[in-house]
N, C-alpha and C positions, 0 to 999 in steps of 0.2 A: 446251218445245213440240217435239213430234217432227217431224222433217223428212219431207216427202213427196217421194219421187223420182218425177218424171214428165217427165224431160228428153227432148229429141228432137234429131236432127241440126240444126245451126244453120240457121235460116231455114225449117225445115219446121214448119208448124202441126200441133199435136197435138190441138187441140180443134175440134169442128165449129162452123161459123158459127152464131151465135145472135142472135136479134132483141134490140134494146135495149128495156128497159122503162123507162117514164117515169110513175111514179105521181104523181098530182096532189097536191101538198102546199102550194102557195102560188101566188099570182097577183102579177103586177107591174102597173105602170101601162099605160095604153093604148099600143099599139105606134105608133111613128112610121111615117110613110108610106113611108119608105125601108127599113124592116125587112123582110127576106125572110120568107116564110111558113114556119112550122115544118115541119120535115122529119122525119116519123115512120118513114121507111124503116128496114129492118134494115141493119146495117152492111154495107159492101161487102167488108170484111175483118174476120174475127173468129177468134181462135184463141190457142193457147199457143205461146210461143217460148222456146227454151232460151237462158239468159243465163249459162251456166257452172255446170252441176250442178243447176240448178232452173229452172223455167219461169214466165214471167209472162204474164198475159192481156192482149191488145191488141185493140182494135177501131178501125176507121177508116171514115169515110164519104167517098165520092169516090175515084176512081181516078187522078185527075190533079191537077196544081197543087201549090204548095208545101205542105209538111207543117206543120200547126199541132198541137202536142202539148199536151194539157191535163193538168196535174199537180194532184192533189187535195190537200186539207189533211190534217192529222194525224188518223189513225184513220179516214179516209174512203177509200172505193174509187171507181172510175170513175163509178159511178152517181150520186155526189153532184153531178155537173155537170148531171144531167138529172132531178132530183126535182122536176119542175114540169110541169104540163100544157102549158106554153109550149114545152117541148122545147128547152132552151137551145142545145144544140149545133146543132140544126136552124136556129137563127136566125143562125148564123155563115155568112157568104158561102160558098156551095158551089163557088166557084172555087178554094177551098183544100181540101186533103185533111185533114179534121179527125179527130184521133186521140185516143183515151182509153186508159188502161191502169190496171191494178191493181198497186201495189207488192207485193213479197213480204209474205206474212202478211195480205193483205187481199183481199177479193172472191174472184175465181176463181183467183188466183195461188197458187203453191205456198207451203207453210209451211216456214220455215227457222229454224235455231237460230243462236246466236252473236251477238256484238256487232255492232250496225249503227248507222250515222250517216247524215247527209245525203250524205256522200261515197260511201257504199255505194249509196244510192239513185241518185245521179247516174251512177255507173259502170254500174249495171244498166240504167238508162234508155238509156244510150248503146248498150250491148250489145243491148238489145231492138230499137232502131231499125235497127241493122245486121242483126240476125237476120231482121227482117221485110223487109229490102231497101228500106227507106225512105231515100231519098237526101237528104243535106243540100243547102243550108242549111235549118235549122229555125226556126220561130217557137215559142218555149216560153212557155206560159201557166201560171203558178204561183199557187195560192191559199193563203193562210194559211201554214202550215208548208211547203207545197209550194214556196213562193218560195225557201226555203233550197236545196232540191234543184235547181231550175232555175238558180239563181245559181252553184252549184258546177259544174253541167254547163257553163254558159257560160264560166266561168273556165278549166275544163280543156280545152274544145274551142272556143275563140273563133272559129276559122275556119269552124265548122259551124253557127254561130248567126246568123240573119239579124235577129232582133229578140226582145225580151223583153216580156212583159206580166205584171205583178205585181198581183194583185187581193187587197186586204186582207191583205198579207203581213206576217209577223213580220219584224223586223230585229234584228240583234245590239244595236244602240244602244237599241232599245226594251226588250229583255229585260234589258240591263245597267242601264238607268235604272230599270226597274220594280223590280229588286232593291233599289236604293238608296232607293226611295220606300216600300217595304213594311217592316214589322217582321220580325225573324227568324222568328217563328212564321208570319206571313202568307206569307213567301217559301217556307218549308218546305212549307206547304200547296200552294202553286203548283207547286213542284218535284215534289212527290209526284204531283200531277195529270198533269204532263208524262210521268212514268215509266209511268203507268197507261194512257195513251191508245193507244199503238201499240207494245207491247213485241215484240221486244227493241230496237226503234229508240230511240236515246238522243238526245232533242231537245236537251238542255242541252250534251251533248258536241259537238253540231253547231255550236253558237253560235260558238266561236272559229275553227272552220274557215271559216265564212262570213265572219266579220269579217276574216280574212286574205286572202280571195279577191277580186280586183278584178273588177268588172263590165266586160266589154269595151265598146269604143266602138261600140255598136249602138243603133238606136232603142229607147227604153224608154218604155213606158206604165205608170204607176203609178195604180191606181184605189183610192180609199179612201173608206170611209164615215165617219160621225161618231159612231156609237153604239159601245158597248163592243166592243172588238176580238174578244173570245172568244165572242161570241154575241149574243143579243137581249135579255138581262136586264141590269139595272143592276149595277154593281160591288157587292160586298158592302158592307153599311152601314158597317162599320168601316174600309174601305179608302179611300185618298185619291182618290176618283173623278175630280174635276176635274183634278187634277194628272196622273193617268194618261191621261185623255183628251187633255190638252194635249201630253203626251209622245208619244202615238200620232200626233197630227197633225203634230208636228214631225219625228218619225222618217220619216213618209211623204213629207213635203216634202223632207227631206234625201236620201232615197233617189232621188227623181226628179231632184234636182239633182246627183247623184253622177256623171252622165255628160253629155257635151255635148248629146246628143239626147234627154234625158229630159223627160218631160211628166207633170204631175200632174193628175188629174181627181178632184174631191171630190164625192161624192154626199151632199148635206146630209141628215141624218137616216138615211142608209144604214146598214144593219147589216153583220154579218160574212159574210152569205150572200147577196150581191147577185145571184147567178145564180138564187136562189129568189125573192127579194123584188122585184127590179127587172130581170128577165131581158131585156126589150126594150131598156131604156136601156143596160145593160151590153153587150149585143150590138151596139148602134149604135156605142158608143165603140170596141169592138174592130174592127168592120168599117171604121170611118173610119180607124183607125190602120193596118189592113192595106192599105187602098187608097191611103194617102198615098205620094207618090213618094219 
């Protein structure tokens, strides 16, 4: 994949502001009375920022308040948080500066070559926040594989992280346990799918890095559904579905229990894309967590 050079001096946007798009793809349950109205405004900040030889796309709503940065799942760009007419980011309390970005090789960000892991993504996330002059401490929200990236960010820069929110995130314990439950052929199929989702980012090489990184003692919200972690379809018929579901549930509970101020919220029947299927409830949980003393 050829690299595209479009860097700029650190902190200087190279892209013009663009309005967020929010195609309607799913609905959630009725909004709670406390849920803010969706905010369909264009971002207050939108542009490309140099992170060391290549640039990443960042957009933020709001000009004041603590920064809440949303990290997407594997193969997904920033628009994955808002593919709902409910406008998920607009449901998050606007007393916070709500920011989305595209990792390298996704969305509007530059294409780069060479080996990449969650550690690479975490370092570039940090460089991006500094280049955009977004001051810590940050609240980091990671979904699915994005949870690996924000966990490594928090481990590397614990003094800059105010809280973590992990939504339907992978854990090293789950992936290790998954391998032991599958046949060699089934695991090879799964590993091949990992390699094909977001090349050249190596998801499996990220696993031991995350396993060795301690989550700092900050407030932690873990949100988990009870349907198949990788999507909305059942496990393949020849896979041990009940055992994998039980492993997923146990891994999410262990993740929440891994820090003193961890909390687990389970969406019974919830799928892997809660920001699409249950946007109001997910926003309510995040808003309550952000408002807690």
